[in-house]
NUFIPA-271393 format. One record per atom (N, C-alpha, C): residue number from 1; residue in three letters; atom name; x, y, z. Coordinates in nm, 4 decimals. Layout:
REM residues N
{k->NUM	r->ALA	a->CA	x->X	y->Y	z->Z} $
...
END
This chain:
REM residues 120
{k->1	r->MET	a->N	x->-5.1643	y->-24.5910	z->6.0201} $
{k->1	r->MET	a->CA	x->-5.2783	y->-24.5275	z->5.9603} $
{k->1	r->MET	a->C	x->-5.2422	y->-24.3934	z->5.8961} $
{k->2	r->ILE	a->N	x->-5.1423	y->-24.3261	z->5.9481} $
{k->2	r->ILE	a->CA	x->-5.1006	y->-24.1976	z->5.8922} $
{k->2	r->ILE	a->C	x->-5.0555	y->-24.2158	z->5.7479} $
{k->3	r->GLN	a->N	x->-4.9813	y->-24.3223	z->5.7187} $
{k->3	r->GLN	a->CA	x->-4.9339	y->-24.3476	z->5.5834} $
{k->3	r->GLN	a->C	x->-5.0518	y->-24.3598	z->5.4867} $
{k->4	r->LYS	a->N	x->-5.1578	y->-24.4292	z->5.5267} $
{k->4	r->LYS	a->CA	x->-5.2744	y->-24.4484	z->5.4413} $
{k->4	r->LYS	a->C	x->-5.3386	y->-24.3139	z->5.4088} $
{k->5	r->ARG	a->N	x->-5.3547	y->-24.2290	z->5.5089} $
{k->5	r->ARG	a->CA	x->-5.4131	y->-24.0968	z->5.4870} $
{k->5	r->ARG	a->C	x->-5.3257	y->-24.0142	z->5.3931} $
{k->6	r->ASN	a->N	x->-5.1941	y->-24.0205	z->5.4126} $
{k->6	r->ASN	a->CA	x->-5.1036	y->-23.9467	z->5.3260} $
{k->6	r->ASN	a->C	x->-5.1123	y->-23.9970	z->5.1831} $
{k->7	r->ASN	a->N	x->-5.1259	y->-24.1290	z->5.1643} $
{k->7	r->ASN	a->CA	x->-5.1399	y->-24.1853	z->5.0308} $
{k->7	r->ASN	a->C	x->-5.2676	y->-24.1345	z->4.9647} $
{k->8	r->ARG	a->N	x->-5.3768	y->-24.1289	z->5.0396} $
{k->8	r->ARG	a->CA	x->-5.5027	y->-24.0777	z->4.9844} $
{k->8	r->ARG	a->C	x->-5.4901	y->-23.9316	z->4.9459} $
{k->9	r->LYS	a->N	x->-5.4264	y->-23.8545	z->5.0321} $
{k->9	r->LYS	a->CA	x->-5.4080	y->-23.7114	z->5.0053} $
{k->9	r->LYS	a->C	x->-5.3221	y->-23.6933	z->4.8800} $
{k->10	r->THR	a->N	x->-5.2149	y->-23.7686	z->4.8705} $
{k->10	r->THR	a->CA	x->-5.1274	y->-23.7625	z->4.7534} $
{k->10	r->THR	a->C	x->-5.2034	y->-23.8050	z->4.6287} $
{k->11	r->GLY	a->N	x->-5.2789	y->-23.9144	z->4.6399} $
{k->11	r->GLY	a->CA	x->-5.3587	y->-23.9627	z->4.5269} $
{k->11	r->GLY	a->C	x->-5.4577	y->-23.8580	z->4.4794} $
{k->12	r->SER	a->N	x->-5.5247	y->-23.7921	z->4.5721} $
{k->12	r->SER	a->CA	x->-5.6216	y->-23.6879	z->4.5365} $
{k->12	r->SER	a->C	x->-5.5537	y->-23.5717	z->4.4649} $
{k->13	r->LEU	a->N	x->-5.4362	y->-23.5337	z->4.5122} $
{k->13	r->LEU	a->CA	x->-5.3622	y->-23.4250	z->4.4501} $
{k->13	r->LEU	a->C	x->-5.3307	y->-23.4573	z->4.3042} $
{k->14	r->TYR	a->N	x->-5.2828	y->-23.5782	z->4.2781} $
{k->14	r->TYR	a->CA	x->-5.2454	y->-23.6147	z->4.1416} $
{k->14	r->TYR	a->C	x->-5.3676	y->-23.6416	z->4.0542} $
{k->15	r->GLU	a->N	x->-5.4768	y->-23.6849	z->4.1137} $
{k->15	r->GLU	a->CA	x->-5.6009	y->-23.6991	z->4.0372} $
{k->15	r->GLU	a->C	x->-5.6503	y->-23.5613	z->3.9927} $
{k->16	r->GLU	a->N	x->-5.6358	y->-23.4607	z->4.0780} $
{k->16	r->GLU	a->CA	x->-5.6725	y->-23.3236	z->4.0406} $
{k->16	r->GLU	a->C	x->-5.5849	y->-23.2745	z->3.9255} $
{k->17	r->LYS	a->N	x->-5.4571	y->-23.3062	z->3.9297} $
{k->17	r->LYS	a->CA	x->-5.3668	y->-23.2682	z->3.8202} $
{k->17	r->LYS	a->C	x->-5.4083	y->-23.3378	z->3.6906} $
{k->18	r->ALA	a->N	x->-5.4511	y->-23.4630	z->3.7020} $
{k->18	r->ALA	a->CA	x->-5.4954	y->-23.5379	z->3.5839} $
{k->18	r->ALA	a->C	x->-5.6221	y->-23.4752	z->3.5247} $
{k->19	r->VAL	a->N	x->-5.7146	y->-23.4318	z->3.6107} $
{k->19	r->VAL	a->CA	x->-5.8355	y->-23.3643	z->3.5635} $
{k->19	r->VAL	a->C	x->-5.7966	y->-23.2395	z->3.4848} $
{k->20	r->GLU	a->N	x->-5.7070	y->-23.1597	z->3.5415} $
{k->20	r->GLU	a->CA	x->-5.6580	y->-23.0389	z->3.4742} $
{k->20	r->GLU	a->C	x->-5.5969	y->-23.0728	z->3.3390} $
{k->21	r->TYR	a->N	x->-5.5124	y->-23.1734	z->3.3376} $
{k->21	r->TYR	a->CA	x->-5.4421	y->-23.2132	z->3.2160} $
{k->21	r->TYR	a->C	x->-5.5411	y->-23.2558	z->3.1080} $
{k->22	r->LEU	a->N	x->-5.6349	y->-23.3440	z->3.1428} $
{k->22	r->LEU	a->CA	x->-5.7297	y->-23.3934	z->3.0430} $
{k->22	r->LEU	a->C	x->-5.8237	y->-23.2837	z->2.9958} $
{k->23	r->THR	a->N	x->-5.8602	y->-23.1934	z->3.0839} $
{k->23	r->THR	a->CA	x->-5.9436	y->-23.0800	z->3.0449} $
{k->23	r->THR	a->C	x->-5.8692	y->-22.9939	z->2.9425} $
{k->24	r->GLU	a->N	x->-5.7411	y->-22.9717	z->2.9664} $
{k->24	r->GLU	a->CA	x->-5.6586	y->-22.8960	z->2.8716} $
{k->24	r->GLU	a->C	x->-5.6493	y->-22.9669	z->2.7361} $
{k->25	r->GLN	a->N	x->-5.6601	y->-23.0992	z->2.7373} $
{k->25	r->GLN	a->CA	x->-5.6526	y->-23.1770	z->2.6132} $
{k->25	r->GLN	a->C	x->-5.7877	y->-23.1830	z->2.5411} $
{k->26	r->GLY	a->N	x->-5.8909	y->-23.1226	z->2.6014} $
{k->26	r->GLY	a->CA	x->-6.0216	y->-23.1153	z->2.5356} $
{k->26	r->GLY	a->C	x->-6.1256	y->-23.2143	z->2.5847} $
{k->27	r->LEU	a->N	x->-6.0930	y->-23.2952	z->2.6844} $
{k->27	r->LEU	a->CA	x->-6.1920	y->-23.3877	z->2.7390} $
{k->27	r->LEU	a->C	x->-6.2803	y->-23.3150	z->2.8394} $
{k->28	r->ARG	a->N	x->-6.3996	y->-23.3653	z->2.8566} $
{k->28	r->ARG	a->CA	x->-6.4914	y->-23.3101	z->2.9562} $
{k->28	r->ARG	a->C	x->-6.5067	y->-23.4131	z->3.0671} $
{k->29	r->VAL	a->N	x->-6.4537	y->-23.3816	z->3.1826} $
{k->29	r->VAL	a->CA	x->-6.4610	y->-23.4728	z->3.2971} $
{k->29	r->VAL	a->C	x->-6.6011	y->-23.4636	z->3.3549} $
{k->30	r->ILE	a->N	x->-6.6692	y->-23.5795	z->3.3653} $
{k->30	r->ILE	a->CA	x->-6.8066	y->-23.5798	z->3.4151} $
{k->30	r->ILE	a->C	x->-6.8186	y->-23.6369	z->3.5560} $
{k->31	r->GLU	a->N	x->-6.7176	y->-23.7118	z->3.5987} $
{k->31	r->GLU	a->CA	x->-6.7229	y->-23.7659	z->3.7339} $
{k->31	r->GLU	a->C	x->-6.5819	y->-23.8062	z->3.7781} $
{k->32	r->ALA	a->N	x->-6.5565	y->-23.7892	z->3.9074} $
{k->32	r->ALA	a->CA	x->-6.4289	y->-23.8312	z->3.9644} $
{k->32	r->ALA	a->C	x->-6.4561	y->-23.9237	z->4.0821} $
{k->33	r->ASN	a->N	x->-6.3688	y->-24.0199	z->4.0994} $
{k->33	r->ASN	a->CA	x->-6.3778	y->-24.1146	z->4.2108} $
{k->33	r->ASN	a->C	x->-6.5132	y->-24.1854	z->4.2185} $
{k->34	r->TYR	a->N	x->-6.5547	y->-24.2414	z->4.1062} $
{k->34	r->TYR	a->CA	x->-6.6788	y->-24.3192	z->4.1039} $
{k->34	r->TYR	a->C	x->-6.6543	y->-24.4510	z->4.1764} $
{k->35	r->ARG	a->N	x->-6.7410	y->-24.4808	z->4.2720} $
{k->35	r->ARG	a->CA	x->-6.7286	y->-24.6054	z->4.3488} $
{k->35	r->ARG	a->C	x->-6.8545	y->-24.6891	z->4.3313} $
{k->36	r->CYS	a->N	x->-6.8323	y->-24.8185	z->4.3211} $
{k->36	r->CYS	a->CA	x->-6.9429	y->-24.9146	z->4.3205} $
{k->36	r->CYS	a->C	x->-6.8971	y->-25.0349	z->4.4023} $
{k->37	r->ARG	a->N	x->-6.9814	y->-25.1335	z->4.4133} $
{k->37	r->ARG	a->CA	x->-6.9491	y->-25.2502	z->4.4966} $
{k->37	r->ARG	a->C	x->-6.8257	y->-25.3263	z->4.4457} $
{k->38	r->ILE	a->N	x->-6.7914	y->-25.3070	z->4.3211} $
{k->38	r->ILE	a->CA	x->-6.6794	y->-25.3797	z->4.2609} $
{k->38	r->ILE	a->C	x->-6.5463	y->-25.3072	z->4.2815} $
{k->39	r->GLY	a->N	x->-6.5521	y->-25.1748	z->4.2842} $
{k->39	r->GLY	a->CA	x->-6.4278	y->-25.0998	z->4.2965} $
{k->39	r->GLY	a->C	x->-6.4475	y->-24.9532	z->4.2687} $
{k->40	r->GLU	a->N	x->-6.3441	y->-24.8908	z->4.2147} $
{k->40	r->GLU	a->CA	x->-6.3446	y->-24.7465	z->4.1910} $
{k->40	r->GLU	a->C	x->-6.2846	y->-24.7161	z->4.0543} $
{k->41	r->ILE	a->N	x->-6.3374	y->-24.6112	z->3.9935} $
{k->41	r->ILE	a->CA	x->-6.2784	y->-24.5559	z->3.8716} $
{k->41	r->ILE	a->C	x->-6.2378	y->-24.4137	z->3.9072} $
{k->42	r->ASP	a->N	x->-6.1119	y->-24.3806	z->3.8820} $
{k->42	r->ASP	a->CA	x->-6.0611	y->-24.2499	z->3.9221} $
{k->42	r->ASP	a->C	x->-6.1324	y->-24.1353	z->3.8521} $
{k->43	r->MET	a->N	x->-6.1616	y->-24.1539	z->3.7235} $
{k->43	r->MET	a->CA	x->-6.2214	y->-24.0449	z->3.6483} $
{k->43	r->MET	a->C	x->-6.3009	y->-24.0997	z->3.5307} $
{k->44	r->ILE	a->N	x->-6.4130	y->-24.0332	z->3.5030} $
{k->44	r->ILE	a->CA	x->-6.4937	y->-24.0660	z->3.3862} $
{k->44	r->ILE	a->C	x->-6.5077	y->-23.9364	z->3.3074} $
{k->45	r->ALA	a->N	x->-6.4777	y->-23.9443	z->3.1782} $
{k->45	r->ALA	a->CA	x->-6.4779	y->-23.8244	z->3.0945} $
{k->45	r->ALA	a->C	x->-6.5421	y->-23.8554	z->2.9599} $
{k->46	r->GLU	a->N	x->-6.5650	y->-23.7492	z->2.8845} $
{k->46	r->GLU	a->CA	x->-6.6130	y->-23.7634	z->2.7479} $
{k->46	r->GLU	a->C	x->-6.5113	y->-23.7008	z->2.6544} $
{k->47	r->ASP	a->N	x->-6.4795	y->-23.7732	z->2.5497} $
{k->47	r->ASP	a->CA	x->-6.3912	y->-23.7257	z->2.4438} $
{k->47	r->ASP	a->C	x->-6.4749	y->-23.7305	z->2.3171} $
{k->48	r->GLY	a->N	x->-6.5473	y->-23.6227	z->2.2913} $
{k->48	r->GLY	a->CA	x->-6.6463	y->-23.6248	z->2.1829} $
{k->48	r->GLY	a->C	x->-6.7545	y->-23.7241	z->2.2219} $
{k->49	r->PRO	a->N	x->-6.7882	y->-23.8168	z->2.1314} $
{k->49	r->PRO	a->CA	x->-6.8926	y->-23.9148	z->2.1631} $
{k->49	r->PRO	a->C	x->-6.8434	y->-24.0320	z->2.2491} $
{k->50	r->THR	a->N	x->-6.7131	y->-24.0384	z->2.2730} $
{k->50	r->THR	a->CA	x->-6.6540	y->-24.1523	z->2.3436} $
{k->50	r->THR	a->C	x->-6.6546	y->-24.1298	z->2.4943} $
{k->51	r->LEU	a->N	x->-6.7022	y->-24.2306	z->2.5653} $
{k->51	r->LEU	a->CA	x->-6.6980	y->-24.2309	z->2.7114} $
{k->51	r->LEU	a->C	x->-6.5626	y->-24.2882	z->2.7517} $
{k->52	r->VAL	a->N	x->-6.4895	y->-24.2151	z->2.8351} $
{k->52	r->VAL	a->CA	x->-6.3532	y->-24.2540	z->2.8699} $
{k->52	r->VAL	a->C	x->-6.3439	y->-24.2804	z->3.0203} $
{k->53	r->PHE	a->N	x->-6.3012	y->-24.4014	z->3.0544} $
{k->53	r->PHE	a->CA	x->-6.2772	y->-24.4392	z->3.1934} $
{k->53	r->PHE	a->C	x->-6.1262	y->-24.4290	z->3.2147} $
{k->54	r->VAL	a->N	x->-6.0877	y->-24.3512	z->3.3165} $
{k->54	r->VAL	a->CA	x->-5.9456	y->-24.3180	z->3.3342} $
{k->54	r->VAL	a->C	x->-5.8950	y->-24.3669	z->3.4697} $
{k->55	r->GLU	a->N	x->-5.7835	y->-24.4361	z->3.4665} $
{k->55	r->GLU	a->CA	x->-5.7111	y->-24.4745	z->3.5879} $
{k->55	r->GLU	a->C	x->-5.5905	y->-24.3833	z->3.5997} $
{k->56	r->VAL	a->N	x->-5.5722	y->-24.3236	z->3.7168} $
{k->56	r->VAL	a->CA	x->-5.4599	y->-24.2334	z->3.7415} $
{k->56	r->VAL	a->C	x->-5.3616	y->-24.3038	z->3.8352} $
{k->57	r->LYS	a->N	x->-5.2360	y->-24.3104	z->3.7938} $
{k->57	r->LYS	a->CA	x->-5.1320	y->-24.3712	z->3.8768} $
{k->57	r->LYS	a->C	x->-5.0146	y->-24.2770	z->3.8901} $
{k->58	r->TYR	a->N	x->-4.9616	y->-24.2682	z->4.0105} $
{k->58	r->TYR	a->CA	x->-4.8475	y->-24.1814	z->4.0396} $
{k->58	r->TYR	a->C	x->-4.7371	y->-24.2632	z->4.1057} $
{k->59	r->ARG	a->N	x->-4.6151	y->-24.2383	z->4.0644} $
{k->59	r->ARG	a->CA	x->-4.4982	y->-24.2963	z->4.1287} $
{k->59	r->ARG	a->C	x->-4.3943	y->-24.1859	z->4.1442} $
{k->60	r->LYS	a->N	x->-4.3472	y->-24.1692	z->4.2667} $
{k->60	r->LYS	a->CA	x->-4.2439	y->-24.0682	z->4.2928} $
{k->60	r->LYS	a->C	x->-4.1097	y->-24.1141	z->4.2373} $
{k->61	r->THR	a->N	x->-4.0831	y->-24.2432	z->4.2529} $
{k->61	r->THR	a->CA	x->-3.9583	y->-24.3001	z->4.2004} $
{k->61	r->THR	a->C	x->-3.9922	y->-24.4266	z->4.1223} $
{k->62	r->GLY	a->N	x->-3.8960	y->-24.4760	z->4.0489} $
{k->62	r->GLY	a->CA	x->-3.9161	y->-24.5970	z->3.9706} $
{k->62	r->GLY	a->C	x->-3.8808	y->-24.7252	z->4.0447} $
{k->63	r->ARG	a->N	x->-3.8583	y->-24.7159	z->4.1759} $
{k->63	r->ARG	a->CA	x->-3.8180	y->-24.8343	z->4.2527} $
{k->63	r->ARG	a->C	x->-3.9172	y->-24.9496	z->4.2401} $
{k->64	r->SER	a->N	x->-4.0458	y->-24.9169	z->4.2356} $
{k->64	r->SER	a->CA	x->-4.1493	y->-25.0212	z->4.2262} $
{k->64	r->SER	a->C	x->-4.1998	y->-25.0360	z->4.0840} $
{k->65	r->GLY	a->N	x->-4.1251	y->-24.9855	z->3.9883} $
{k->65	r->GLY	a->CA	x->-4.1692	y->-24.9867	z->3.8496} $
{k->65	r->GLY	a->C	x->-4.2344	y->-24.8540	z->3.8153} $
{k->66	r->SER	a->N	x->-4.2698	y->-24.8398	z->3.6889} $
{k->66	r->SER	a->CA	x->-4.3303	y->-24.7141	z->3.6451} $
{k->66	r->SER	a->C	x->-4.4768	y->-24.7084	z->3.6855} $
{k->67	r->ALA	a->N	x->-4.5333	y->-24.5897	z->3.6791} $
{k->67	r->ALA	a->CA	x->-4.6751	y->-24.5721	z->3.7127} $
{k->67	r->ALA	a->C	x->-4.7631	y->-24.6550	z->3.6189} $
{k->68	r->ALA	a->N	x->-4.7305	y->-24.6552	z->3.4910} $
{k->68	r->ALA	a->CA	x->-4.8107	y->-24.7301	z->3.3928} $
{k->68	r->ALA	a->C	x->-4.8090	y->-24.8803	z->3.4225} $
{k->69	r->GLU	a->N	x->-4.6961	y->-24.9313	z->3.4684} $
{k->69	r->GLU	a->CA	x->-4.6841	y->-25.0737	z->3.4987} $
{k->69	r->GLU	a->C	x->-4.7717	y->-25.1143	z->3.6167} $
{k->70	r->ALA	a->N	x->-4.8134	y->-25.0174	z->3.6970} $
{k->70	r->ALA	a->CA	x->-4.8938	y->-25.0467	z->3.8163} $
{k->70	r->ALA	a->C	x->-5.0389	y->-25.0814	z->3.7824} $
{k->71	r->VAL	a->N	x->-5.0775	y->-25.0627	z->3.6564} $
{k->71	r->VAL	a->CA	x->-5.2139	y->-25.0957	z->3.6152} $
{k->71	r->VAL	a->C	x->-5.2098	y->-25.2332	z->3.5488} $
{k->72	r->GLY	a->N	x->-5.2060	y->-25.3347	z->3.6333} $
{k->72	r->GLY	a->CA	x->-5.1961	y->-25.4722	z->3.5865} $
{k->72	r->GLY	a->C	x->-5.3303	y->-25.5296	z->3.5430} $
{k->73	r->ARG	a->N	x->-5.3267	y->-25.6537	z->3.5016} $
{k->73	r->ARG	a->CA	x->-5.4457	y->-25.7224	z->3.4486} $
{k->73	r->ARG	a->C	x->-5.5609	y->-25.7239	z->3.5494} $
{k->74	r->GLN	a->N	x->-5.5321	y->-25.7514	z->3.6745} $
{k->74	r->GLN	a->CA	x->-5.6364	y->-25.7559	z->3.7774} $
{k->74	r->GLN	a->C	x->-5.7050	y->-25.6204	z->3.7928} $
{k->75	r->LYS	a->N	x->-5.6263	y->-25.5140	z->3.7950} $
{k->75	r->LYS	a->CA	x->-5.6801	y->-25.3780	z->3.8070} $
{k->75	r->LYS	a->C	x->-5.7632	y->-25.3444	z->3.6832} $
{k->76	r->GLN	a->N	x->-5.7142	y->-25.3818	z->3.5671} $
{k->76	r->GLN	a->CA	x->-5.7877	y->-25.3568	z->3.4429} $
{k->76	r->GLN	a->C	x->-5.9248	y->-25.4248	z->3.4458} $
{k->77	r->GLU	a->N	x->-5.9277	y->-25.5490	z->3.4879} $
{k->77	r->GLU	a->CA	x->-6.0541	y->-25.6227	z->3.4940} $
{k->77	r->GLU	a->C	x->-6.1512	y->-25.5580	z->3.5922} $
{k->78	r->ARG	a->N	x->-6.1013	y->-25.5101	z->3.7047} $
{k->78	r->ARG	a->CA	x->-6.1868	y->-25.4445	z->3.8044} $
{k->78	r->ARG	a->C	x->-6.2451	y->-25.3140	z->3.7474} $
{k->79	r->ILE	a->N	x->-6.1628	y->-25.2373	z->3.6772} $
{k->79	r->ILE	a->CA	x->-6.2090	y->-25.1124	z->3.6157} $
{k->79	r->ILE	a->C	x->-6.3143	y->-25.1435	z->3.5093} $
{k->80	r->TYR	a->N	x->-6.2894	y->-25.2433	z->3.4288} $
{k->80	r->TYR	a->CA	x->-6.3827	y->-25.2842	z->3.3239} $
{k->80	r->TYR	a->C	x->-6.5189	y->-25.3213	z->3.3836} $
{k->81	r->ARG	a->N	x->-6.5185	y->-25.4035	z->3.4880} $
{k->81	r->ARG	a->CA	x->-6.6455	y->-25.4452	z->3.5513} $
{k->81	r->ARG	a->C	x->-6.7152	y->-25.3267	z->3.6176} $
{k->82	r->CYS	a->N	x->-6.6394	y->-25.2395	z->3.6786} $
{k->82	r->CYS	a->CA	x->-6.6951	y->-25.1201	z->3.7417} $
{k->82	r->CYS	a->C	x->-6.7564	y->-25.0284	z->3.6340} $
{k->83	r->ALA	a->N	x->-6.6915	y->-25.0189	z->3.5181} $
{k->83	r->ALA	a->CA	x->-6.7443	y->-24.9388	z->3.4068} $
{k->83	r->ALA	a->C	x->-6.8777	y->-24.9948	z->3.3588} $
{k->84	r->GLN	a->N	x->-6.8904	y->-25.1265	z->3.3558} $
{k->84	r->GLN	a->CA	x->-7.0176	y->-25.1886	z->3.3168} $
{k->84	r->GLN	a->C	x->-7.1281	y->-25.1496	z->3.4146} $
{k->85	r->VAL	a->N	x->-7.0978	y->-25.1507	z->3.5436} $
{k->85	r->VAL	a->CA	x->-7.1954	y->-25.1118	z->3.6453} $
{k->85	r->VAL	a->C	x->-7.2343	y->-24.9658	z->3.6248} $
{k->86	r->TYR	a->N	x->-7.1365	y->-24.8805	z->3.6028} $
{k->86	r->TYR	a->CA	x->-7.1622	y->-24.7378	z->3.5817} $
{k->86	r->TYR	a->C	x->-7.2571	y->-24.7176	z->3.4640} $
{k->87	r->MET	a->N	x->-7.2283	y->-24.7827	z->3.3530} $
{k->87	r->MET	a->CA	x->-7.3094	y->-24.7657	z->3.2326} $
{k->87	r->MET	a->C	x->-7.4516	y->-24.8169	z->3.2532} $
{k->88	r->LYS	a->N	x->-7.4624	y->-24.9296	z->3.3166} $
{k->88	r->LYS	a->CA	x->-7.5952	y->-24.9865	z->3.3412} $
{k->88	r->LYS	a->C	x->-7.6756	y->-24.8950	z->3.4341} $
{k->89	r->TYR	a->N	x->-7.6139	y->-24.8494	z->3.5425} $
{k->89	r->TYR	a->CA	x->-7.6803	y->-24.7645	z->3.6406} $
{k->89	r->TYR	a->C	x->-7.7261	y->-24.6325	z->3.5786} $
{k->90	r->HIS	a->N	x->-7.6442	y->-24.5780	z->3.4873} $
{k->90	r->HIS	a->CA	x->-7.6759	y->-24.4492	z->3.4250} $
{k->90	r->HIS	a->C	x->-7.7520	y->-24.4639	z->3.2933} $
{k->91	r->GLY	a->N	x->-7.7895	y->-24.5851	z->3.2574} $
{k->91	r->GLY	a->CA	x->-7.8676	y->-24.6067	z->3.1357} $
{k->91	r->GLY	a->C	x->-7.7929	y->-24.5733	z->3.0075} $
{k->92	r->ILE	a->N	x->-7.6636	y->-24.5944	z->3.0080} $
{k->92	r->ILE	a->CA	x->-7.5807	y->-24.5653	z->2.8905} $
{k->92	r->ILE	a->C	x->-7.5741	y->-24.6905	z->2.8037} $
{k->93	r->SER	a->N	x->-7.6027	y->-24.6739	z->2.6769} $
{k->93	r->SER	a->CA	x->-7.6033	y->-24.7857	z->2.5829} $
{k->93	r->SER	a->C	x->-7.4642	y->-24.8486	z->2.5730} $
{k->94	r->PHE	a->N	x->-7.4624	y->-24.9808	z->2.5684} $
{k->94	r->PHE	a->CA	x->-7.3356	y->-25.0515	z->2.5514} $
{k->94	r->PHE	a->C	x->-7.2862	y->-25.0414	z->2.4065} $
{k->95	r->LEU	a->N	x->-7.3642	y->-24.9743	z->2.3205} $
{k->95	r->LEU	a->CA	x->-7.3214	y->-24.9484	z->2.1832} $
{k->95	r->LEU	a->C	x->-7.2399	y->-24.8185	z->2.1740} $
{k->96	r->ARG	a->N	x->-7.2427	y->-24.7404	z->2.2814} $
{k->96	r->ARG	a->CA	x->-7.1667	y->-24.6148	z->2.2831} $
{k->96	r->ARG	a->C	x->-7.0174	y->-24.6461	z->2.2808} $
{k->97	r->PRO	a->N	x->-6.9404	y->-24.5683	z->2.2045} $
{k->97	r->PRO	a->CA	x->-6.7950	y->-24.5908	z->2.2047} $
{k->97	r->PRO	a->C	x->-6.7372	y->-24.5668	z->2.3446} $
{k->98	r->VAL	a->N	x->-6.6504	y->-24.6591	z->2.3857} $
{k->98	r->VAL	a->CA	x->-6.5900	y->-24.6540	z->2.5191} $
{k->98	r->VAL	a->C	x->-6.4400	y->-24.6757	z->2.5053} $
{k->99	r->ARG	a->N	x->-6.3655	y->-24.6086	z->2.5923} $
{k->99	r->ARG	a->CA	x->-6.2197	y->-24.6230	z->2.5911} $
{k->99	r->ARG	a->C	x->-6.1703	y->-24.6280	z->2.7343} $
{k->100	r->PHE	a->N	x->-6.0619	y->-24.7015	z->2.7567} $
{k->100	r->PHE	a->CA	x->-5.9990	y->-24.7107	z->2.8881} $
{k->100	r->PHE	a->C	x->-5.8585	y->-24.6519	z->2.8779} $
{k->101	r->ASP	a->N	x->-5.8379	y->-24.5405	z->2.9477} $
{k->101	r->ASP	a->CA	x->-5.7105	y->-24.4692	z->2.9422} $
{k->101	r->ASP	a->C	x->-5.6396	y->-24.4772	z->3.0774} $
{k->102	r->VAL	a->N	x->-5.5108	y->-24.4510	z->3.0733} $
{k->102	r->VAL	a->CA	x->-5.4305	y->-24.4404	z->3.1954} $
{k->102	r->VAL	a->C	x->-5.3543	y->-24.3083	z->3.1893} $
{k->103	r->ILE	a->N	x->-5.3595	y->-24.2353	z->3.2993} $
{k->103	r->ILE	a->CA	x->-5.2722	y->-24.1192	z->3.3175} $
{k->103	r->ILE	a->C	x->-5.1632	y->-24.1665	z->3.4137} $
{k->104	r->ALA	a->N	x->-5.0425	y->-24.1795	z->3.3615} $
{k->104	r->ALA	a->CA	x->-4.9288	y->-24.2263	z->3.4411} $
{k->104	r->ALA	a->C	x->-4.8404	y->-24.1065	z->3.4741} $
{k->105	r->MET	a->N	x->-4.8181	y->-24.0865	z->3.6024} $
{k->105	r->MET	a->CA	x->-4.7343	y->-23.9751	z->3.6471} $
{k->105	r->MET	a->C	x->-4.6138	y->-24.0317	z->3.7198} $
{k->106	r->ASP	a->N	x->-4.4994	y->-24.0183	z->3.6553} $
{k->106	r->ASP	a->CA	x->-4.3739	y->-24.0595	z->3.7153} $
{k->106	r->ASP	a->C	x->-4.3013	y->-23.9329	z->3.7560} $
{k->107	r->ASP	a->N	x->-4.3023	y->-23.9068	z->3.8885} $
{k->107	r->ASP	a->CA	x->-4.2521	y->-23.7823	z->3.9461} $
{k->107	r->ASP	a->C	x->-4.3268	y->-23.6667	z->3.8806} $
{k->108	r->ILE	a->N	x->-4.2647	y->-23.5874	z->3.7944} $
{k->108	r->ILE	a->CA	x->-4.3343	y->-23.4736	z->3.7348} $
{k->108	r->ILE	a->C	x->-4.3763	y->-23.4990	z->3.5894} $
{k->109	r->GLU	a->N	x->-4.3398	y->-23.6118	z->3.5333} $
{k->109	r->GLU	a->CA	x->-4.3717	y->-23.6432	z->3.3940} $
{k->109	r->GLU	a->C	x->-4.5102	y->-23.7069	z->3.3835} $
{k->110	r->ILE	a->N	x->-4.5947	y->-23.6512	z->3.2958} $
{k->110	r->ILE	a->CA	x->-4.7287	y->-23.7052	z->3.2734} $
{k->110	r->ILE	a->C	x->-4.7319	y->-23.7759	z->3.1392} $
{k->111	r->THR	a->N	x->-4.7796	y->-23.9005	z->3.1395} $
{k->111	r->THR	a->CA	x->-4.7976	y->-23.9761	z->3.0167} $
{k->111	r->THR	a->C	x->-4.9442	y->-24.0160	z->3.0084} $
{k->112	r->TRP	a->N	x->-5.0072	y->-23.9816	z->2.8984} $
{k->112	r->TRP	a->CA	x->-5.1472	y->-24.0150	z->2.8747} $
{k->112	r->TRP	a->C	x->-5.1510	y->-24.1316	z->2.7773} $
{k->113	r->ILE	a->N	x->-5.1942	y->-24.2462	z->2.8257} $
{k->113	r->ILE	a->CA	x->-5.2009	y->-24.3655	z->2.7431} $
{k->113	r->ILE	a->C	x->-5.3471	y->-24.3887	z->2.7072} $
{k->114	r->GLN	a->N	x->-5.3814	y->-24.3557	z->2.5829} $
{k->114	r->GLN	a->CA	x->-5.5174	y->-24.3768	z->2.5353} $
{k->114	r->GLN	a->C	x->-5.5329	y->-24.5222	z->2.4918} $
{k->115	r->ASN	a->N	x->-5.6524	y->-24.5761	z->2.5143} $
{k->115	r->ASN	a->CA	x->-5.6768	y->-24.7175	z->2.4809} $
{k->115	r->ASN	a->C	x->-5.5719	y->-24.8058	z->2.5479} $
{k->116	r->ALA	a->N	x->-5.5464	y->-24.7807	z->2.6746} $
{k->116	r->ALA	a->CA	x->-5.4415	y->-24.8519	z->2.7472} $
{k->116	r->ALA	a->C	x->-5.4697	y->-25.0004	z->2.7591} $
{k->117	r->PHE	a->N	x->-5.5979	y->-25.0337	z->2.7642} $
{k->117	r->PHE	a->CA	x->-5.6355	y->-25.1752	z->2.7669} $
{k->117	r->PHE	a->C	x->-5.7728	y->-25.1914	z->2.7063} $
{k->118	r->GLY	a->N	x->-5.8004	y->-25.3148	z->2.6626} $
{k->118	r->GLY	a->CA	x->-5.9274	y->-25.3453	z->2.5967} $
{k->118	r->GLY	a->C	x->-6.0430	y->-25.3433	z->2.6944} $
{k->119	r->GLY	a->N	x->-6.1553	y->-25.3619	z->2.6394} $
{k->119	r->GLY	a->CA	x->-6.2724	y->-25.3591	z->2.7262} $
{k->119	r->GLY	a->C	x->-6.3966	y->-25.3983	z->2.6505} $
{k->120	r->MET	a->N	x->-6.4875	y->-25.3090	z->2.6506} $
{k->120	r->MET	a->CA	x->-6.6221	y->-25.3372	z->2.6053} $
{k->120	r->MET	a->C	x->-6.6332	y->-25.3493	z->2.4554} $
END
């Protein structure tokens, strides 16, 4: 159980770094760690008129592949469905521009992948 807690603590630390990074890039973070019955979205932000759903991944080493590679098809589909729930719950029009981004952190290197996968 200690490992799980440490993973959460580490995840929270890097999610905070991602918030800082995206804020510096001009995005406005409106929610972090949104949870619904389907899953979780690490961060929801606005980039001008575009609503941005962000997945944050961190890898200390490349032994298990890169951080970006960790956002596979199954994870993408879960984020997409969770984003639909978020929009419906908050009364956000499905005509609003939406983007799915990934913040990949490999050790100290941050890569921001905009439009990382399709969606709405």
